[in-house]
C-alpha positions, 0 to 999 in steps of 0.5 A: 595338311601339306598333301591337301594343299598340293592336291588342291593346287594340282586340281586348280592347275588341271582345271586351268589347263582344261579351260585353256584347252577349251578356249583353244578348241573354240578358237580353232573351231572358229578358224576352221569355220572361217577357212571352210567358208573361204572355199568358193565351192562351200555352201555359202558360196564365194560371196560369203563375207567375214562379217557374215561368218561372225554373224553366223558364228556368234548366233547361239554362242551362249548355248554352244558354250554353256557352262564354259564362261571363260571360253565364252568370254575369250570367244566373244572378245575375239568376235567383238574385236573382229567386228570392231576392225571391220567397222561394225561397231554396232555388232561389236558392242554386245560381244565386248559387253558380254565378254566384259561382264563374264570376266568381271563375274569370273575374275573380279573387278580388278583383274587384268582380264577385266582391264583387257576387256575395258581396253577392247570396249574403249577402242570400240567406243572410240571408233563410235566417236564416244570419246568420253566413255572410251576415256573413262574405260581405258583409264579404269583399265590403266588403273587396274594394270598399274595397281597389279603391276602388269607387264608393259605390253598391255599397259602400252596397248592401253596407253595407245588407246588413250592417246588415240582418244585424247587426239580425237578430243584435240588434247594434244599436250596430254597426247604427248605426255601419254606417248612419252609414258608409253615410250619409256615403258617400252624402252624399260621393258624386259619384253622388248627383245 
């Protein structure tokens, strides 16, 4: 019985290692494509933008990563966040929603991976001035993080999102309270070194 348990743990560890390697490979492929596109002699030419790269890379992603939902979720979150930072929130939305849906299915509604996707989605909603929806998403994430006793850094990131959202709504007393909570977490965090 003990050997069976050890064998199962070893298999689970091997599967996790394989998944992490696949995620790293997918991200590496994306970065290599990005760097190749920066070459003015490349087929795309010197006017090829990061946004065009994201468009090209995300086309057919579901087929490329068929049977690898964890990898797909990671890649979609990366692409969605990149679109959001470029101000292309309309393009970010479906990527972030797909990452969230995949993570819910893979890890369960109360996982830290889902919480991270909720925060990503909240930032994108915030950028679209959809602050009520963004606040609901980030509060769900914070609830998950708190229930799971998450490390300080993801909680602080979620609190920063909440602070921005509350500021957008001009709820300044709450902004201050959230800032104080984030600061207290940062001060007491062993991660702060």
